N, C-alpha and C positions, 0 to 999 in steps of 0.2 A: 554742682556744689555752690553753696551760697555762704559768703563770709561777710560779717559786718565789723568794721573797725571804728574805734573812736579816734578821731584825728585832731580834735581840739577840746581839751578838758575844760577850758574856761567857758566855751559855749555850752558844753554839757552841763556844767554847774548852773549857768544862767537858765538853761532849759528847766532844770529841776526847781530853781527858785520861782520861775514863772508858773510852773505846774502847781506848786504849793499855794501861791497867791491866787491863782485861777480857781483852784479847788475851794479855797476859803470863801472867795467871792460868790461862787455858785451855791455854797452852803448857806451863806447869808441871804441870798436871793430866795432860796427855798423857804427859809424861816419867815421872811417877809411875806411871801405868797401865802403861807399857812396862816399867818396872823391876819392878813386881809380876809381870807376865807372864813376864819373863825369869827371875825367881826360881823360877817353877813349871815351867820348861821341862824340867828333869830328870825330875820326876814325870810330866809329860804324856807325855814320850817313853817312859818306862817302861811306862805304861798302854797306849800305842799299840803298843809292842813285844809286850806280852802279848796285845793284840787280834790282832796279826799272827800270833802263835804259834797261838792257837786257831783262827784262820781257816785256817791251814795244816793243822791237825789235822782240821778239818771237811772240807777238800778231800781229805785222805787217806782219811777214813772214806767219803766219797762214792765215790771211785775204787775202794775195796775192796769196796763193797757195791752199786754201781750195776747190775751185771749181774743179781744176784738180785732187786733191786728191780724191774727191768723185767719179769722173769719173773713176779713176784708181781702186777704191774699187769695183765699179759696174762691171768693165771689168775684174777684177782679174789681173790687171797689177802689178805684184810683183815688177818689177824694179822701177816703178813710186811710189808705196807705200813705198818702202825702202828709196828712195831718199827723199821723204817728211819727213819721220820719222827721218832720219839722220839730215836733216836740222833743224827740231824742237829740236833735242837732243843737237845740238851745242849751241843754245840760252839757253835751259833749264840748261845745265851744267854750263854755265857762270853765270846764275842767282843764281843757288844753291851754286856755289863756293863763291860768295860774301856774301850770306846769312850765310853760315857756318863760314866765317871769322868774321862776325859781332857777331855770337853766341859765337865763341871762345873767343872774347874779353870780353864778359859778364861773362865768367866763372872766378872764383876767387879761386885758390887753397888755398890761405891764409885763406879766409873766411871758406872754408870747413874744414881746419885744426882747426881753432878757434872753430867752432861748435862742432867738434868731441871732442876736449879737454874740452870744457865747459860742454858737456853732461857727460863726465866721472867724472869731478870734482864735478859737481852738485850731481850726484848719490852717489859718495863716501862720500862726506862731509855731505850730508843730512842724510845718514845712520849713519855716525859716531856721529853726534851731536844728532840725534834722540835716538840712543842707549845710549848716555851718559846722556841725560837730561830728558827723559820721560819713563813712564811705561804705557802700555795699559793692562787693565784687562777686560776680556770678561766672561760673565756668559751666559750659554745656558741651558734652562730648558726643560726636556722631549724631547730632540733631539734624532734623530735616529743614528747620527754619530758624533764622535769627531775627527776632522781632525787635522793632525799634519804637514804634508808637509815638513818634515825635516829629519835630520839624528840624531838618538838617541845618547845621550852622557852620560857619567858618571855624576851622580848627585853630586852637590857640598857637601862638608862635612857639616854634620848637617841637611841636607835636609830630609824631611819626605819621607819614602819609598813609600808612596802613590803617590808621585809626579814624573812624568816622564819629563826629561829634553831633549831638542832638540836644534840642530844647524840648522839654515836656511841658506843653502849655497848661495842662490841667492835671497835676499830680494827684494820685489817689493813695492815701496812706492806709486805706482799708483793704487794698488789693493784696491778698496773701499768696498769690500765684506769681505775679510779675512784680518783683521787688524794685525794678528800675522805675516803676511808676510812682515810687515814693519820693521822687526828687524832681527838681526842675532841670537838672543836668544829667546827661547820660553820654557815655562813649562806648563804641563797639569796635572790637578788634577781632577780625575773622581770620583764622588760620586754616590752611588746607583748601579743599575745593568748594567754592561758593560761586553762585551766579553774581556777577558784578552789578547787575541791574536790580534795583529794588522792585518789588511787586506794588500793586496799587495801594497797599496798606503800609508801605515803607519797610517791609521785611525782606530778607534775603534768603533765597532757597539754596539748599545744599546741592552740589553738583551731582552727587550720587542719586538724589531723589528724582532727577530728570529721567532716569531709566526705570520704567515700570517694573522690570525684573527685580530691581533692588528693593522695591516697596512691597513685594509679595513675601509672605512668610514661608512659602514652601519651595522656593527656588534656590538653586546653588548660586552663591555670590562669588564674584571675582575676589573680593576682599572680605574675609571673615569678620564676624562681629567683635572678635577679641582684638582687632587691629583698630588703630585710631586713624580715621579718614579725614576728619575735620573737627574743629572745635572753635568756640568763640569765647572771648572774655568780654563781659559787659560790666562797666563800672559806672556808678552813679553816686551823687552826694556832693561833698565839698569839692568845688571845681579845682582849687589849687592843689589839694591833696590828690585828686584824680590824676592831674598832670604828672605829679611826682611818681605815683605808683605805676602809671603806664610807662614812664620813662625807664623805670627800674626793671620792667619785665624783660626777660632774656629772649628777644625775638628769634635769634638764631637757634637757640636750644628748643624753642617751641616748634619751629618749623621742622627740626629733625625728628620730632615725635610723630609726625604724620607719615602714614604709609601711602605711597603713590605707585600703584602697579596695576 
């Protein structure tokens, strides 16, 4: 189960204001790019007309000389073959030269710079406002692995020793599977049977998964699937709100939910 809570309405409103401003600036940049491109249309069309002219000249040259070229190919006349190909190359090079000039005019370094800056601003501010205004809480029941994907850090003062805190160095807001990657801050509380040692990727394996019998779909299990063997709570987002939420979770009641037999 995944829940998202708004924990700071002021930050949420600031996020919306930034989005509106950002959207307007991007629209203005698009209009500016279009205007610059329109200003170049005359020159672009002239270059393409020239490319078309030399393409026509190349076709005429080919039609005028193709019969002799075919004879030279059959006869193996290297001098005739080379002369034909050099003649074609002259027209082809002229045509390509004007095509390249037209293509260069359509390039826009300013637009490229605007896009790069906009991507950086969007990513940085989306993460900043998300971390300030929201908290995501994930519950996973009877899972075989609790992933972390971050660097372990010292727990905040007053935090439960059962909670592990992490920093996510490179959050990914586009990850629609692992929601904890949407934030720089993440905490993990594992209840029930878990391996206390993390694997090489920083995740924790469930104790039941260590027994191959439990991982097979056709074997009788000691604990049936309708019983809760373990679960975890993973919290990410606003660090201060995360601490309050984790402090309010009923640890004793959560432990009583687990079947240990």
